[in-house]
ROVEX-428754 format. One line per 2 residues: number of its first residue (from 1); their letters; for each residue x negated, y, z negated of N, C-alpha, C, O, CB. Coordinates in pm, whole numbers, plus 50000, padded with zeros to 5 digits. Atoms other than C-alpha are relative to their C-alpha. Glycine has a CB too. Example, Ala and Ser with C-alpha at 12.3 -4.5 7.8 and 13.67 -1.06 7.14 Angstrom:
<atoms>
1> as> 49911 49881 50000 48770 49550 49220 49910 50120 50000 49806 50118 49934 50099 50003 49875 ~ 50082 49881 50006 48633 49894 49286 50077 50109 49927 50026 50220 49910 49959 50046 50142
</atoms>
This chain:
<atoms>
1> mq> 49819 50025 49858 67555 35786 35253 49892 50146 50108 49825 50249 50104 50298 50109 49885 ~ 49958 49859 49913 67536 35989 35512 50100 50109 50030 50218 50122 49997 49999 49978 50089
3> kr> 49779 49868 50021 67810 36274 35563 50054 50047 50172 50023 50138 50250 49957 50279 49875 ~ 49987 50001 49836 67981 36189 35904 50024 50150 50020 50079 50219 49934 50138 49896 50070
5> ke> 49963 49860 49987 67991 36538 36079 50192 50010 50081 50275 49927 50119 49851 50077 50118 ~ 49855 50038 49933 68319 36700 36217 49986 50013 50150 49889 50028 50224 50129 50104 49949
7> vr> 49995 50041 49840 68436 36662 36543 50109 50123 50026 50195 50126 49937 50065 49810 50048 ~ 49895 49868 49993 68663 37010 36667 50139 49929 50049 50158 49823 49989 49944 50138 50128
9> pg> 49847 50040 49989 68992 36911 36763 50012 49976 50159 50000 49855 50177 50116 50132 49938 ~ 50026 50023 49868 68987 36894 37111 49900 49946 50056 49918 49925 50176 50006 50083 50050
11> la> 50140 50075 49994 68649 36735 37132 50036 49857 50000 49969 49783 50071 49896 50033 49870 ~ 49943 50147 50070 68804 36413 37019 50075 49980 50094 50072 49857 50089 50080 49990 49851
13> kk> 49910 50046 49979 69088 36387 37283 49964 49972 50114 50015 49883 50182 50097 50051 49975 ~ 50037 49973 49921 68855 36515 37536 49933 49884 50016 49985 49812 50101 49959 50105 50000
15> rt> 50044 50118 49967 68608 36219 37511 50076 49887 49990 50022 49795 50052 49907 49981 49943 ~ 49931 50148 49986 68849 35929 37466 50066 50034 50189 50037 49954 50277 50170 49967 49836
17> rk> 49923 50008 49846 69074 36075 37838 49801 49990 50080 49779 49926 50183 50145 50215 50057 ~ 50129 50071 49894 68655 36055 37962 50020 49871 50044 50049 49814 50149 49854 49985 49932
19> rk> 49969 50169 50053 68674 35723 37806 50046 49927 50091 49999 49834 50157 50106 49974 49889 ~ 49889 50077 49855 68961 35643 38037 50009 50025 50027 50111 50086 49996 50091 49954 50049
21> er> 50043 49966 49827 68869 35745 38370 49874 49929 49991 49833 49854 50080 49974 50188 50060 ~ 50155 50117 49944 68538 35578 38331 50062 49806 49988 50025 49720 50068 49808 50028 49822
23> ea> 49940 50129 50024 68727 35238 38214 50113 50025 50141 50140 49913 50184 50076 49978 49815 ~ 49911 50042 49886 68986 35306 38535 49998 50010 50119 50072 49989 50215 50086 50034 49996
25> va> 50092 50011 49841 68706 35374 38775 49951 49832 49951 50014 49738 49998 49817 50157 50030 ~ 50065 50102 50057 68529 35091 38616 50103 49872 50022 50064 49755 50020 49963 50037 49845
27> tt> 49875 50166 49946 68846 34823 38706 50011 49972 50119 50004 49866 50180 50171 50003 49975 ~ 50028 49970 49854 68862 35024 39027 49890 49864 50016 49901 49742 50021 49924 50182 50032
29> ie> 50113 50044 49872 68546 34928 39173 49958 49853 49915 49840 49827 49937 49828 50142 50033 ~ 50008 50177 50046 68553 34516 38963 50106 49957 50100 50090 49853 50163 50052 49946 49808
31> an> 49899 50084 49954 68872 34468 39126 49940 49987 50137 49916 49872 50175 50152 50057 49991 ~ 50025 50036 49862 68747 34560 39511 49834 49944 50002 49791 49924 50115 50032 50144 50104
33> ll> 50062 50105 49962 68387 34362 39396 50090 49866 50034 50053 49764 50093 49908 49980 49899 ~ 49966 50222 50067 68622 34033 39317 50101 50016 50117 50126 49906 50165 50109 49927 49765
35> ed> 50008 50016 49858 68803 34169 39657 49849 49944 50112 49793 49837 50134 50041 50142 50032 ~ 50093 50059 49908 68543 34200 39907 49884 49928 49933 49857 49817 49980 49949 50103 50089
37> ei> 50112 50147 50056 68243 34023 39686 49868 50167 50092 49747 50152 50111 50031 49722 50141 ~ 50111 49925 49985 68075 34387 39826 50018 50132 49931 50135 50169 49918 49969 50015 50139
39> pp> 50027 49878 50101 67978 34712 39614 50038 50156 50087 49963 50183 50181 49810 49993 49947 ~ 49973 49923 49930 68131 35022 39748 49922 50070 50077 49815 50012 50057 50052 50050 49951
41> pr> 50132 49951 49987 67887 35265 39949 50035 50096 49948 50146 50148 49938 49929 50014 50120 ~ 49970 49884 50088 67762 35531 39737 50045 50145 50095 50022 50156 50216 49853 50027 49903
43> kd> 50017 49867 49922 67856 35910 39828 49845 50055 49973 49749 50025 49902 50120 50119 49943 ~ 50139 49891 50045 67606 36204 39890 50067 50056 49917 50184 50093 49927 49922 50118 50108
45> vm> 49998 49842 50094 67599 36429 39617 49976 50106 50082 49942 50205 50015 49882 50019 49879 ~ 50033 49880 49971 67546 36676 39856 50015 50071 50115 49954 50019 50209 49904 50005 49978
47> sv> 49907 50010 49894 67709 36827 40102 49932 50040 50131 49839 50120 50143 50123 50086 49971 ~ 50055 49997 49842 67637 36814 40469 49862 50124 50047 49749 50113 50095 50156 50047 50101
49> ek> 50046 49878 49968 67535 37167 40504 49829 50015 49914 49734 50077 49963 50131 50116 49946 ~ 50105 49966 50136 67259 37170 40198 49893 49832 49999 49784 49820 49945 50131 50027 49798
51> rs> 50054 50096 49999 67166 36807 40267 49849 49993 50159 49732 49957 50172 50139 49900 49997 ~ 50121 49913 49894 67023 36957 40631 49896 50006 49926 49804 49933 49889 50029 50162 50052
53> al> 50191 49880 50051 66787 37241 40487 49916 49880 49958 49811 49849 50015 50002 50153 49803 ~ 50096 50069 50029 66689 36949 40257 49915 49999 50047 49817 50073 50044 50010 49920 49991
55> ms> 50076 50120 49937 66560 36716 40434 49927 50052 50135 49842 49978 50185 50111 49871 50036 ~ 50080 49929 49912 66444 37002 40738 49834 50047 49938 49726 50059 49997 50095 50129 50036
57> ri> 50128 49998 50041 66201 37073 40449 49911 49924 50001 49799 49966 49970 49994 50021 49918 ~ 50131 50109 50039 65999 36749 40447 49928 50040 50152 49962 50084 50261 50052 49785 49972
59> rg> 50116 49975 49867 65719 36780 40680 49956 49852 50090 49995 49737 50071 49830 50066 49921 ~ 50104 50104 49889 65540 36546 40914 49844 49982 50046 49767 49889 50068 50043 50023 50122
61> kd> 50157 49975 50045 65225 36656 40918 49976 50140 49899 50059 50226 49868 49902 50026 50153 ~ 50051 49974 50075 65005 36809 40704 50029 50051 49815 50021 50147 49738 49961 50054 50076
63> tk> 49942 50012 50147 65139 36660 40382 49886 50008 49893 49783 49943 49912 50081 49854 49980 ~ 50094 50004 50082 64946 36744 40079 49901 49895 49975 49789 49920 49932 50050 50021 49912
65> pe> 50119 50075 49969 64790 36392 40127 49934 50005 50151 49820 49989 50196 50036 49861 49969 ~ 50146 49975 49850 64696 36451 40476 49933 50028 49998 49844 49951 50035 49978 50059 50100
67> la> 50067 49882 50054 64511 36769 40366 49890 49887 49878 49789 49938 49830 50139 50141 49916 ~ 50076 49961 50085 64353 36591 40135 49908 49869 50018 49802 49856 49957 50068 50038 49864
69> vg> 50106 50050 49891 64195 36336 40331 49889 50050 50129 49772 50045 50165 50069 49933 50055 ~ 50112 49864 49869 64120 36577 40631 49901 50031 49927 49786 50034 49973 50072 50184 50056
71> am> 50089 49931 50083 63970 36713 40315 49849 49908 49991 49735 49954 50003 50079 50021 49849 ~ 50104 50092 49967 63764 36345 40306 49914 50020 50112 49793 50025 50089 50052 49886 50016
73> ls> 50061 50026 49912 63660 36353 40630 49939 50067 50022 49864 50019 50107 50036 49973 50071 ~ 50018 49868 49982 63550 36674 40643 49850 50050 49932 49766 50128 49977 50128 50072 49938
75> vm> 50080 49939 50082 63322 36699 40355 49885 49840 50043 49768 49817 50012 50079 50047 49814 ~ 50109 50189 49913 63180 36282 40550 49925 50029 50095 49855 49942 50146 50096 49855 50099
77> gl> 50047 49971 49886 63058 36500 40813 50091 49939 50082 50036 49954 50191 49870 49967 50019 ~ 49896 49976 49829 63349 36407 41085 50145 50007 49958 50230 50008 49869 49994 49840 50135
79> rp> 49860 49850 49957 63589 36570 41258 50086 49885 50077 50039 49815 50167 49937 50188 50152 ~ 49918 50117 49970 63867 36331 41325 50115 50134 50070 50133 50254 50048 50055 49873 49837
81> es> 49882 49958 49883 64156 36404 41602 50130 49989 49930 50165 49884 49875 50006 49894 50144 ~ 49861 50051 50050 64497 36448 41483 50115 49994 50075 50155 50049 50178 50042 50070 49902
83> hp> 49871 50046 49950 64788 36305 41524 49972 49978 50263 50021 50019 50368 50155 50192 49910 ~ 50068 50026 49873 64655 36227 41896 50177 49937 50099 50228 49844 50035 49834 49848 49967
85> rd> 49885 50051 49935 65013 36144 42166 49930 49855 50074 50001 49780 50141 50069 50125 50115 ~ 50020 50050 49931 64835 35931 42295 49952 49869 49993 49905 49799 50082 49960 50063 50041
87> lp> 49975 50190 50123 64830 35585 42048 50115 49977 49975 50183 50077 49951 49941 49983 49819 ~ 49933 50015 50059 65068 35437 41961 50028 50025 49811 49934 49993 49739 49997 49914 50057
89> gr> 50007 49941 50092 65212 35574 41617 49923 50157 49979 49894 50202 49869 49961 49908 49939 ~ 50105 49877 49921 65022 35876 41717 49960 50008 49812 50025 50063 49723 50101 50198 50124
91> pd> 50077 49982 50174 64772 35822 41348 49964 50159 49962 49941 50259 50030 49819 49905 49989 ~ 49980 49850 50078 64764 36104 41103 49828 50058 50026 49814 50180 50021 50055 49979 49785
93> fv> 50196 50076 49938 64307 36025 41209 49955 49955 50061 49935 49836 50039 49924 49926 49971 ~ 50083 50091 49918 64138 35935 41452 49889 50053 50064 49895 50139 50152 50072 49941 50097
95> lr> 50133 50023 49972 63772 35905 41490 49965 49882 50159 49931 49765 50175 49947 49933 49844 ~ 49988 50056 49763 63764 35785 41926 49890 49897 50011 49904 49783 50055 49929 50177 50172
97> dl> 50184 50005 49978 63361 35731 41915 50050 49837 49911 50044 49725 49963 49846 50174 49885 ~ 49973 50208 50067 63486 35390 41613 50081 49990 50022 50117 49891 49959 50001 49922 49853
99> rl> 49887 50110 49981 63789 35319 41730 50029 49984 49890 50067 49872 49857 49975 49871 50062 ~ 49865 50007 50090 63946 35398 41438 50106 50129 49979 50109 50246 50017 49950 49967 49854
101> ai> 49912 49942 49982 64255 35468 41327 50060 50050 49856 50110 49944 49820 50072 49925 50083 ~ 49934 49911 50099 64403 35681 40999 50177 50014 49973 50233 50109 50027 49949 50135 50045
103> fv> 49880 49949 50040 64753 35684 40878 50006 50021 49864 49965 49931 49791 50100 49925 50038 ~ 49935 49945 50097 64861 35847 40604 50133 50043 49916 50177 50156 49896 49967 50050 50017
105> dg> 49872 50016 49971 65187 35704 40492 50042 50066 49860 49945 50065 49784 50047 49844 50040 ~ 49858 50017 50081 65464 35800 40222 50032 49929 49961 50101 49852 50029 50093 50013 50030
107> df> 49909 50152 50060 65557 35544 39960 50076 49975 50059 50080 49881 50138 50071 49984 49881 ~ 49880 50039 49997 65900 35624 39979 50013 50016 50146 50029 49905 50197 50095 50071 49910
109> wh> 50005 50032 49797 65908 35673 40387 50002 49935 50089 50055 49916 50199 49935 50013 50066 ~ 50004 50134 49869 65747 35396 40452 49999 49884 49949 49950 49783 50001 49870 49989 50100
111> gw> 49977 50079 50105 65828 35209 40184 49939 49838 49989 49970 49733 50045 50141 50005 49996 ~ 50007 49987 50011 65599 35120 40000 50066 49963 49843 50128 50038 49767 49974 50038 50082
113> rf> 49946 50133 50075 65662 34735 39745 50144 50044 50047 50211 50058 49945 49969 49979 49808 ~ 49881 50006 49950 65996 34797 39948 50105 49932 49942 50208 49959 49881 49988 49963 50104
115> ps> 49874 50111 50072 66160 34512 39860 50077 49980 49817 50184 49936 49775 49918 49845 50023 ~ 49944 50022 50115 66138 34548 39478 50128 50123 49989 50203 50092 49897 49878 50004 49885
117> we> 49971 49889 50019 66340 34915 39517 50107 50004 50109 50207 50076 50103 49888 50091 49998 ~ 49878 49933 49976 66527 34872 39786 50148 49956 49954 50224 49988 50046 50000 50008 50126
119> hk> 49854 49989 49981 66900 34774 39643 50031 50073 49895 50127 50044 49823 50080 49874 50008 ~ 49960 49849 50005 66886 35112 39511 50030 50037 50081 50135 50086 50039 49934 50085 49971
121> ls> 50002 49846 49901 66911 35329 39800 50137 49931 50079 50148 49810 50096 49815 50045 50134 ~ 49952 50053 49949 67201 35312 39978 50026 49931 50189 49952 49956 50285 50053 50053 49938
123> pf> 50085 50084 49833 67237 35093 40335 49996 50099 50096 50088 50046 50158 50097 49856 50094 ~ 49986 49850 49938 67226 35420 40548 49812 50008 49984 49752 50019 50091 50125 50147 49881
125> wa> 50090 49963 49994 66850 35460 40388 49933 49884 50004 49842 49880 50087 49979 50086 49926 ~ 50059 50134 49968 66750 35068 40328 49982 49995 50118 49863 50027 50132 50067 49888 49967
127> ek> 49969 50020 49913 66821 35016 40666 49935 50117 50082 49888 50076 50188 50121 49972 49991 ~ 50077 49955 49956 66667 35299 40773 49838 50002 49981 49753 50002 50070 50050 50074 49994
129> ig> 50207 50043 50017 66271 35261 40562 50047 49856 50052 50148 49915 50089 49885 49996 49778 ~ 50000 50096 49893 66335 34919 40750 49946 49994 50087 49853 49926 50128 50073 49983 50043
131> kn> 50032 49991 49859 66331 35024 41026 49861 50067 50047 49801 50043 50152 50110 50075 50060 ~ 50128 49967 49940 66010 35248 40990 49900 49873 49956 49805 49841 50027 49945 50155 49945
133> ra> 50110 50141 50030 65828 34923 40812 50013 49919 50146 49914 49860 50191 50064 49871 49843 ~ 50046 50070 49917 65874 34774 41085 50019 50066 50081 50140 50044 50081 50029 49894 50013
135> rd> 50019 49929 49984 65854 35027 41315 49819 50060 50024 49761 50122 50113 50082 50021 49927 ~ 50178 49955 50066 65457 35074 41145 49999 49885 50033 49901 49880 50107 49935 50054 49824
137> rr> 50147 50085 49984 65388 34696 41188 50007 50013 50171 49900 49963 50206 50000 49798 49926 ~ 49989 49978 49905 65448 34756 41525 49871 50012 50086 49811 49924 50147 50070 50082 49990
139> nf> 50073 49884 50037 65216 35039 41559 49873 49912 49984 49770 49899 50051 50056 50093 49864 ~ 50192 50070 50050 64945 34825 41381 49947 49930 50071 49826 49915 50084 49970 49904 49877
141> ak> 50073 50116 49892 64949 34559 41642 49945 49991 50120 49876 49926 50198 50064 49923 50031 ~ 50039 49919 49822 64950 34776 41910 49856 50027 50033 49806 50014 50145 50069 50174 50022
143> lr> 50114 49877 50038 64644 34957 41819 49871 49850 49980 49764 49834 50038 50052 50135 49798 ~ 50120 50111 50039 64458 34614 41665 49987 49922 50178 49889 49880 50241 50071 49852 49835
145> rr> 50007 50084 49850 64530 34457 42013 49891 50094 50075 49778 50074 50121 50175 49993 50102 ~ 50173 49884 49886 64345 34794 42190 49926 49975 49935 49846 50067 49951 49968 50193 50026
147> gw> 50160 49973 50069 64064 34719 41969 49964 50139 49931 49855 50197 49936 49884 49991 50124 ~ 50017 49927 50137 64117 34969 41702 50017 49928 49887 50097 49835 49873 50089 50106 49983
149> tv> 49979 50047 50139 64039 34915 41330 50078 50121 49927 50047 50240 49912 49852 49961 49924 ~ 49874 49861 50103 64345 35107 41117 50002 49971 49926 50022 49856 49887 50148 50042 50004
151> vr> 49962 49941 50216 64358 35251 40759 50112 50037 50026 50164 50113 50107 49906 50159 49893 ~ 49904 49992 50035 64609 35211 40642 50047 50142 49782 50081 50101 49672 50011 49815 50021
153> vw> 50050 49924 50131 64588 35529 40326 50180 49989 49912 50275 50055 49955 49923 50212 50050 ~ 49876 49888 50042 64908 35529 40064 49998 50121 49908 49900 50129 49833 50102 49932 49936
155> eh> 49957 49900 50030 65012 35817 39938 49950 50013 49806 49887 50080 49723 50163 49994 50056 ~ 50082 50016 50242 64965 35694 39523 49806 49917 50005 49720 49910 49918 50175 49761 49840
157> ql> 50104 50057 50080 64669 35517 39555 49880 50172 50019 49779 50171 49948 49931 49807 50087 ~ 50043 49905 49984 64528 35900 39675 50032 50085 49843 49950 50117 49757 50054 50044 50134
159> kk> 50031 50024 50215 64659 35980 39306 49938 49954 49939 49860 50028 49879 50064 49943 49911 ~ 50021 50096 50080 64570 35721 39143 49810 50026 50043 49725 50064 49962 50102 49838 50041
161> np> 50191 50046 50055 64172 35678 39231 49966 50071 50197 49959 50010 50304 49939 49706 49951 ~ 50065 49998 49829 64060 35909 39562 49878 50008 50053 49835 50067 50152 50037 50098 50069
163> eq> 50083 49978 49939 63789 35846 39564 49950 49887 50003 49832 49891 50038 49939 50091 49973 ~ 49989 50103 49977 63808 35476 39558 50068 49995 50160 50070 49878 50199 50064 49944 49886
165> va> 49932 50039 49878 64014 35550 39964 49864 50059 50025 49814 49988 50111 50158 50052 50062 ~ 50048 49922 49923 63746 35783 40033 49824 49873 50033 49753 49863 50133 49997 50182 49911
167> dr> 50091 50057 49915 63468 35512 39981 50062 49857 50098 50005 49786 50181 49877 49963 49900 ~ 49913 50122 49868 63701 35248 40177 49954 50017 50139 49892 49956 50226 50187 50027 50023
169> ir> 50024 49977 49866 63721 35452 40421 49792 50050 50103 49758 50023 50218 50124 50135 50001 ~ 50151 50063 49988 63292 35505 40437 49973 49908 50080 49941 49917 50199 49952 49945 49894
171> tl> 49984 50133 50018 63296 35162 40413 50026 50059 50227 49938 50100 50303 50165 49915 49841 ~ 49931 50070 49892 63515 35132 40773 49919 50097 50123 49898 50058 50238 50195 50009 49989
173> vs> 50123 50009 49895 63272 35350 40947 49887 50012 49996 49834 50104 50058 49999 50061 50078 ~ 50125 50004 50043 62976 35290 40842 49982 49816 50133 49883 49796 50202 49989 49996 49770
175> an> 50007 50130 50019 63073 34884 40950 50039 50054 50208 49981 49998 50301 50127 49892 49848 ~ 49986 49956 49852 63207 35069 41322 49898 50062 50075 49902 50077 50198 50096 50086 50011
177> q> 50148 49911 49944 62873 35254 41383 49978 49921 50070 49879 49929 50142 49867 50039 49914
</atoms>
């Protein structure tokens, strides 16, 4: 038989109080759900200043996945142009003579398998990532209509199998020459 651990006198009251608070919150949330059938919006856990500081550190260029693809292209003997302003979507790498546009996309920001995890996001982020995906589709279509071959490299693909990514790019370079 296991011996039961002794609980400090104040701890039992504290646990009971916390349990009651959780139950009260759950009851309030359930009442609101029954009323509106709309889940309550999630609040940000950070202050506006902290969130702003954090978001300002997120890079748009020269991310680790981008640098990895740039190194791959360099090893292949290719000298791509980076982020040209004259092309829709400003591809991360462009080989103009081959009409090849390479986008290196982060799984979160560009919504890899977005429908499977969209429900976990607040409405703001779900809308933002949804708009990013729609913009990506528009830009890819514009480039294809102009005769460009579009390559999309996902962050997880680079982490899992960089050699496969390199082979894919090598194949497209050969096909476009």
